[in-house]
C-alpha positions as CSV (number, residue, x, y, z in Angstrom):
1,M,70.2,-53.5,49.4
2,Y,69.7,-50.4,51.5
3,N,70.8,-48.1,48.7
4,I,68.3,-49.7,46.3
5,L,65.5,-49.1,48.8
6,L,66.5,-45.5,49.2
7,T,66.6,-45.0,45.4
8,A,63.2,-46.6,45.0
9,R,61.8,-44.4,47.7
10,E,63.1,-41.3,46.0
11,H,61.5,-42.4,42.7
12,V,58.2,-43.0,44.3
13,G,58.2,-39.6,45.8
14,K,59.0,-38.0,42.5
15,L,56.2,-39.9,40.8
16,K,53.7,-38.7,43.4
17,T,54.7,-35.0,43.2
18,R,55.6,-34.6,39.5
19,P,52.1,-34.3,38.0
20,Y,51.0,-31.8,40.7
21,N,54.2,-29.7,40.2
22,V,53.7,-29.7,36.4
23,L,50.2,-28.3,36.9
24,K,51.3,-25.8,39.5
25,N,54.3,-24.6,37.6
26,R,52.4,-24.1,34.4
27,G,49.9,-21.7,36.0
28,Y,46.9,-24.0,36.6
29,N,47.0,-23.5,40.4
30,P,45.3,-26.8,41.4
31,G,45.8,-26.2,45.1
32,H,43.9,-22.9,45.0
33,N,40.6,-24.5,44.3
34,F,40.6,-27.1,47.1
35,G,39.0,-24.9,49.8
36,H,35.8,-24.2,47.9
37,G,32.5,-25.9,48.3
38,K,31.0,-28.2,50.9
39,E,30.9,-31.5,49.1
40,H,32.3,-31.9,45.6
41,A,33.2,-28.5,44.3
42,A,37.0,-29.0,44.9
43,E,37.0,-32.2,42.9
44,I,35.1,-30.6,40.1
45,F,37.4,-27.6,40.0
46,F,40.4,-29.9,39.9
47,L,39.0,-32.0,37.1
48,L,38.3,-28.8,35.1
49,N,42.0,-27.9,35.6
50,L,43.0,-31.3,34.3
51,I,40.7,-31.0,31.3
52,A,42.1,-27.5,30.5
53,F,45.7,-28.9,30.8
54,Q,44.9,-31.8,28.4
55,F,43.3,-29.4,25.9
56,H,46.3,-27.0,26.0
57,T,48.7,-30.0,25.6
58,I,46.7,-31.3,22.6
59,L,46.7,-27.8,21.0
60,A,50.4,-27.4,21.6
61,Y,51.1,-30.5,19.6
62,C,48.4,-30.4,16.9
63,D,47.3,-26.8,16.2
64,I,49.8,-24.8,14.0
65,D,48.1,-21.5,14.8
66,F,48.2,-22.2,18.6
67,Q,51.9,-23.1,18.2
68,K,52.7,-19.8,16.4
69,A,50.7,-17.8,19.0
70,R,52.4,-19.5,21.9
71,A,55.9,-19.0,20.3
72,S,55.2,-15.2,20.1
73,C,55.3,-15.0,23.9
74,S,58.2,-15.7,26.1
75,T,56.4,-17.6,28.9
76,R,53.3,-19.7,29.2
77,V,51.9,-17.5,31.9
78,A,52.5,-14.4,29.8
79,F,50.8,-16.1,26.9
80,F,47.6,-16.9,28.8
81,E,47.6,-13.4,30.3
82,A,47.8,-11.9,26.8
83,M,45.0,-14.2,25.7
84,R,42.8,-13.1,28.6
85,F,43.5,-9.4,27.7
86,C,42.7,-9.9,24.0
87,L,39.5,-11.8,24.7
88,R,38.4,-9.1,27.1
89,Y,38.6,-6.2,24.6
90,A,38.0,-7.7,21.1
91,Y,35.4,-10.0,19.5
92,H,36.6,-12.7,17.2
93,D,34.6,-14.8,14.8
94,S,36.3,-18.1,15.5
95,W,39.1,-19.7,17.6
96,Q,41.4,-19.8,14.5
97,A,40.7,-16.1,13.8
98,F,41.6,-15.3,17.4
99,L,44.8,-17.3,17.3
100,I,45.9,-15.6,14.0
101,F,45.1,-12.2,15.6
102,L,47.4,-13.1,18.5
103,Y,50.5,-13.8,16.4
104,T,50.0,-11.2,13.8
105,D,50.2,-7.4,14.0
106,G,47.2,-7.0,16.4
107,G,48.2,-9.6,18.9
108,L,50.8,-10.4,21.5
109,V,53.3,-7.6,22.3
110,E,55.0,-8.2,25.5
111,P,56.2,-5.2,27.6
112,G,59.8,-5.1,27.5
């Protein structure tokens, strides 16, 4: 009985920390935003992080161009850094045009 309780306790701990760790390890930094604002800013920033995570998950499963652009980079963090860099220095007519730019000749080239 004691072993069952210990196992259950371990699983509850994993269930509590796993979603936070997924966000943290994928570069969303949810803990960074909790110190801002006097009333509700921290909650709003965290919800925006969750919305971004959901959109990126949907794109990863449903958008072929997003999948190709993501596959052209070794890590998720490097992919979003390259996206930030490309958006800063070039104008694109649409999201699809931007993604195609990322995985073709003008896009993601990781230093290596």
